[in-house]
C-alpha positions, 0 to 999 in steps of 0.5 A, a space after each residue: 683855661 681862657 677867659 673871654 671877656 667878649 659880648 659878641 656871640 660869634 666872636 665867643 664861639 670863635 674863641 671856643 673853637 680856637 682854644 685847646 679842645 680840653 680847656 674851659 673857655 669862661 664867658 659868663 660875667 658871674 664867673 670871669 672875676 672868679 676865674 682870673 682871681 682864684 683859678 689858673 687862667 692862661 689867657 684873657 681875651 677881651 674886646 674892652 682893652 687890657 683893663 678888665 672888670 677885675 684888673 687882669 693881674 699877671 694873666 696875659 691879655 689879648 686885646 681885640 680892639 674895634 679897629 682890629 676887628 674891622 680890619 679883619 672883617 674888611 680883609 675877609 670880605 675882600 678875599 676872592 672867596 670870602 670864608 664865613 665869619 666864624 671860620 675866619 675869626 677862628 683861624 685868626 684867633 688860633 694863631 694869636 692864642 698860640 703866640 700870646 700863651 706859649 708858656 707850659 703851665 703846671 697843669 700841662 706838666 702834671 698831666 704829662 707826669 700822670 701819663 708817665 706814672 700810668 705808663 700809658 697815654 691818658 684818654 682825652 676825656 680824663 685829661 679834659 676832666 683833670 684839666 678843668 678841675 685843676 685850672 678852676 678848682 673853686 668852680 669844680 668843687 662838687 658833682 653839680 658843676 661837673 654834671 652841668 659841664 657834661 649836660 647830665 644829672 648827677 645821678 646819670 653821671 654817677 651811673 655812667 661811671 658805675 656801669 663802666 666799673 670806674 670809681 665815682 666821678 667825685 673820687 676823681 674830682 677830689 684827687 685832682 683838687 688835691 693835686 692843685 693843693 699840692 702844686 699850690 703848697 710847693 711854694 713854701 711861702 703859702 700857708 695851708 689856710 691860704 691854700 684852702 681859701 684860694 682853692 675853695 675849701 671851707 677851711 684848712 681843717 677840711 682840706 687836711 681831712 680830705 687829703 689824709 682820707 684820700 691819700 694818707 699824706 699831710 700838707 707838709 709831705 706834699 710840699 716836697 718833691 718826694 710827696 708830690 711823686 707819691 701823690 701821683 703814683 698813688 693816684 695812678 696805682 689806684 685809678 689809672 689802671 689799664 681797665 680804668 683807662 679803657 673805660 675812660 675812653 668810652 666817656 668821650 661824649 661827656 667831656 666835649 668842649 663847653 664854656 663854664 
């Protein structure tokens, strides 16, 4: 997930184009603070300097000051065949994002481990769904936000899954949220109550009940490597079958790149 603290609409579009095609680019002021504080943001891009509305914490910041933007525009105009502004900004930002956010995140690792557990490549729509939920768990807590991401109603979203023989999208949503819980609890200094608060659960009891009903595991069990592996294998066994993966492939149009 990238947070773009940028007022210029063309520059925001360029960030979306330059970002990883499966990740959210958060631009709404009402979500920026939440994304940085409670999500797993890999990069902040800001035209207001490194000090943002909530102090960016430990998240890497790519600051685009006015002098740099003016330099880019002058270079673009000076070219023999000047590219469009959006095209030029996208090319420059793609390179800067690659340089500024090079670390592999726990979400990248989880998706790779799910691929191994499934024994097959995960379809892009499934990776997109999983990445967005795991990177911004307090935002994607219910089907309303997922349906908004897909620009359909909740009923239409559920119907698309049902027609393809897939489990409810809410089932996948809950599994990916539980993976976020497990990743958070792998730090043994984090209590179940603090994990519940950080990840958007109403209480630690609600978190425990969801985890138990969905996976049969306890928070204590998922703190361990063995518990983590059981979680991924159980999910793959139930919901990453060959038929399910084929069905997910047909949902490509639902999970296009959009900003949260």
